[in-house]
C-alpha atoms as one frame of an Amber mdcrd trajectory, in Angstrom:
protein
  64.709  88.967  82.777  66.360  86.720  83.228  67.121  84.439  80.378  67.408
  81.167  82.164  64.880  78.278  82.037  63.188  76.196  84.616  64.813  72.592
  83.680  62.934  70.691  86.103  59.915  70.738  88.522  59.098  68.084  91.191
  57.250  68.636  94.125  57.706  72.305  94.010  61.340  71.596  93.284  62.978
  73.825  90.361  66.430  73.383  88.804  67.623  75.936  86.854  70.098  75.743
  83.872  72.018  77.745  86.026  71.041  75.346  89.544  72.601  72.494  86.761
  75.768  74.404  86.441  76.388  74.911  89.969  75.454  71.718  90.938  78.204
  70.159  88.640  80.843  72.579  89.429  80.347  71.316  92.853  80.228  67.654
  92.082  83.620  68.260  89.944  85.258  70.988  92.849  84.411  67.566  95.336
  86.510  64.388  92.994  89.240  67.315  93.244  89.222  67.511  96.690  89.361
  63.912  96.907  91.955  63.686  94.748  93.948  65.956  96.774  93.112  64.021
  99.780  94.846  60.703  98.180  97.064  62.240  96.712  98.731  64.627 100.533
  96.704  62.492 103.343  98.366  64.356 105.658  98.318  67.863 104.510  95.586
  68.300 102.150  92.562  69.207 104.704  95.181  70.391 107.045  93.962  74.530
 108.926  97.074  75.368 106.977  96.136  74.492 103.455  92.598  75.139 103.419
  93.458  78.435 104.901  96.268  78.858 102.295  93.614  77.627  99.874  91.400
  80.297 100.406  93.504  83.603 101.378  95.204  82.456  97.993  92.318  82.205
  96.119  90.994  85.682  97.824  91.829  88.106  95.485  90.313  86.466  92.989
  87.091  85.030  94.530  86.542  89.638  95.417  87.183  90.830  92.123  85.289
  87.778  89.871  82.189  88.144  91.984  82.294  92.429  90.683  83.244  90.611
  87.483  80.702  87.920  87.168  77.770  90.758  87.098  79.523  92.514  83.727
  79.943  89.340  82.089  76.292  89.551  82.915  75.571  92.727  80.714  77.075
  91.532  77.864  80.705  92.591  78.423  84.261  91.717  79.100  86.302  93.726
  81.384  90.123  93.373  81.143  91.307  96.086  82.698  91.501  94.141  86.780
  94.483  93.691  86.566  95.937  97.088  85.715  93.102  98.563  87.970  94.026
  96.468  90.920  97.745  97.132  90.656  97.046 100.936  90.375  95.244 100.764
  93.503  98.231  99.256  95.123 100.852 101.919  94.293  98.727 104.848  95.277
  97.541 103.098  98.358 101.200 102.578  99.369 102.145 105.951  97.851  99.384
 107.816  99.760 100.218 106.349 103.617 103.975 107.133 102.873 102.887 110.990
 102.436 101.287 110.200 105.792  97.950 109.780 104.794  95.973 107.594 107.696
  95.784 103.919 105.923  92.108 103.462 106.013  91.507 107.103 104.612  94.004
 106.255 101.694  92.708 102.904 101.115  89.350 104.023 100.489  90.176 106.886
  98.127  92.297 104.080  96.320  89.440 102.185  96.362  87.282 105.206  94.805
  90.097 106.021  92.286  89.531 102.195  90.876  86.427 102.920  90.856  85.758
 106.042  88.876  88.256 104.419  86.670  86.202 101.688  86.597  83.249 103.778
  85.396  84.755 105.998  82.967  85.614 102.273  81.430  82.219 101.300  81.175
  80.906 104.816  80.472  82.865 105.027  77.321  81.395 101.384  76.347  78.139
 102.233  76.682  78.174 106.148  75.536  79.687 105.208  71.895  78.584 101.931
  71.906  82.355 100.844  71.667  84.058  96.838  71.860  84.079  96.198  75.632
  87.151  93.793  74.943  88.735  97.066  73.276  88.313  99.934  75.369  88.743
  97.487  78.927  91.722  96.262  77.913  93.292 100.172  77.330  92.654 100.941
  80.403  94.324  98.369  81.965  96.954  99.864  79.770  96.546 102.914  81.287
  96.144 101.783  85.201  99.093  99.334  84.771 101.335 102.684  83.791 100.291
 104.829  86.552 100.912 102.395  88.583 104.420 101.268  87.080 105.204 105.580
  86.812 104.079 105.655  90.880 106.349 102.595  92.098 109.073 103.727  89.120
 108.331 100.576  87.762 109.141  98.009  90.792 107.602  98.199  94.060 107.078
 100.805  96.389 109.198  99.611 100.181 109.120 101.301 103.653 105.027 101.457
 104.208 103.986 102.815 107.235 104.208  99.948 110.092 100.101  99.950 110.377
  99.884  98.993 106.479  98.742  95.616 107.489  95.867  96.366 110.074  93.839
  95.614 106.571  95.205  92.360 105.888  96.154  91.099 108.771  94.733  87.892
 110.449  91.881  87.710 113.835  91.813  85.027 115.593  93.531  82.811 113.339
  90.824  84.452 110.650  93.120  86.260 107.323  90.900  89.106 106.849  91.346
  88.600 103.250  89.437  85.107 103.283  86.534  87.729 105.149  86.936  90.263
 102.500  86.346  87.741 100.052  82.871  86.263 101.564  81.415  89.390 102.274
  81.784  90.299  98.338  80.655  87.212  97.411  77.217  87.843  99.874  76.945
  91.529  98.180  77.194  90.598  94.910  74.816  87.564  95.758  71.993  90.203
  96.934  72.686  92.370  94.319  72.576  90.061  91.565  69.848  87.883  92.747
  67.654  90.020  95.331  67.438  93.773  93.655  66.061  95.783  90.782  68.993
  96.443  89.558  70.565  92.740  89.055  67.374  91.852  86.983  68.561  95.031
  84.939  71.878  93.802  84.421  70.189  90.801  83.333  68.155  92.428  81.561
  70.891  94.273  78.883  72.867  90.663  79.155  70.187  89.292  77.335  68.664
  91.585  74.970  69.931  95.082  75.155  67.459  97.169  72.714  64.662  94.824
  74.347  66.386  95.996  77.582  66.396  99.654  76.245  62.117  99.328  75.419
  61.466  98.328  78.565  62.714 101.800  79.551  65.859 100.715  81.894  69.041
 102.691  80.779  71.396 100.724  79.629  74.586 103.626  80.096  73.810 103.806
  83.904  73.632  99.587  84.408  77.399  99.043  82.344  78.937 101.937  83.544
  78.251 100.753  87.246  78.947  97.140  86.952  82.052  98.371  85.255  82.096
 100.873  88.380  81.926  97.786  90.902  84.744  95.701  88.903  86.612  98.202
  88.901  86.568  98.822  93.321  86.877  95.627  94.014  89.788  95.728  92.174
  91.839  98.398  93.716  90.855  96.827  96.800  91.944  93.597  96.494  94.796
  95.538  95.103  94.758  97.503  98.870  94.633  94.451 100.851  97.617  92.421
  98.963  99.863  95.620  99.849  98.345  95.204 103.505  99.811  91.599 103.481
 102.916  92.577 101.743 103.356  95.449 103.204 104.956  96.819  99.817 103.251
  98.244  97.052 103.947  96.053  93.373 103.057  97.604  90.315 103.499  94.198
  88.204 100.666  92.602  90.468  97.397  91.258  89.390  99.621  89.931  85.933
  96.577  87.266  84.780  93.849  88.465  87.301  91.186  89.143  84.429  91.521
  85.917  82.335  91.810  84.276  86.509  88.065  85.856  86.976  86.860  85.171
  83.372  87.967  81.136  84.111  86.239  81.287  87.309  82.700  82.903  86.312
  82.439  80.952  83.054  83.071  77.588  85.642  80.337  78.342  87.659  78.210
  78.892  84.909  78.471  82.230  83.395  77.533  83.147  79.704  80.591  85.106
  78.199  77.695  86.620  75.442  75.525  87.537  78.530  72.306  87.492  80.687
  73.265  84.455  82.398  75.502  83.149  85.316  75.242  83.523  88.951  78.318
  85.019  91.642  78.066  81.548  93.401  78.924  79.321  90.989  81.556  81.568
  90.702  82.393  81.276  93.810  82.456  77.079  93.620  84.375  77.879  90.287
  87.257  80.297  92.316  87.623  76.680  95.028  88.185  74.661  92.510  89.993
  76.451  90.297  91.825  77.305  93.849  91.986  73.928  95.224  93.642  72.481
  91.402  96.443  74.684  91.834  96.987  73.371  95.098  97.623  69.900  94.068
  99.299  70.727  91.353 101.651  72.547  93.426 101.798  69.832  95.804 102.986
  67.553  92.840 105.755  69.862  92.029 104.146  71.100  88.821 105.822  73.435
  87.022 104.089  76.874  85.958 104.054  76.423  82.536 102.413  72.950  82.752
  99.555  74.523  85.211  98.886  77.323  82.346  98.009  74.100  80.106  96.087
  72.936  82.109  93.967  75.799  83.167  93.347  76.436  79.242  92.559  72.880
  79.569  89.929  73.465  82.241  88.671  77.184  80.160  87.970  75.068  77.065
  86.260  72.610  78.895  84.016  74.999  81.209  82.683  76.707  77.715  81.875
  73.445  76.650  80.446  71.896  79.648  78.060  75.838  79.531  76.832  74.770
  76.259  76.051  71.082  77.141  74.081  72.205  80.084  72.424  75.736  78.423
  71.474  74.060  74.586  70.704  69.807  75.278  69.468  69.432  78.827  65.730
  69.645  78.885  63.954  67.429  81.112
């Protein structure tokens, strides 16, 4: 049901358009690492810097894995930043109210998933544009976060709040969560019937319906997964900071779309991989790390990210339309 086409097949080895895309962005990622090493040979491949790259990109990787499925289904989810902020604030407020940390985390994630489900169901049931509806839910969830935090940050959280985002044995848990999320969504995408249905809906929703696929269930569930991962990212960040900030993740939705598109996901649906998203996220993280080391301002970095997104879309089109082997 995936509309990707086999590009090469030699001696039993298949290379798909997604495979070409993943290989391309991986090579670009390697080049970026080499440039980083040349510019900062003493720091770039240091243990601390490598951990920083993974930890700083952990939220994008976790949420990006779920957003990739949303994009493959032919939809956009612009609510993840707001849902993440809401999850963070609700998590913090519940712990202050005496709810055990782990229970509060689960409840916050379920609430985030509930909002995601409502968003996806509204889109599928009433044939509404995902761009507008998910943006509306972003406003709603961000508003809930701002109201709960009084427009600021919730402090004075319990001392055991850090249990979720702590470092164990020198390994930061956010990095572990990100890798687990990638594995789970890779399995969903490539090894399950549901994953095949997501590709079918994104490729041609009319044909998918004729094949007996319930598009409402598929779209609702991919948005629910996106909402759950966004809320979980908010929980993890709150645990790390020991504070619930209603202003977190101001550009999470655009960051997730960028890394997914870099990894070969078609924003029109029907094509993409979670693995490609991971490579794209690491490339963006390394690029940001290099720019920070070079002292570039956030304004310049935003310009670079915009240019990278445009180039990624052009590269996707070239690979999809022109590579014929």
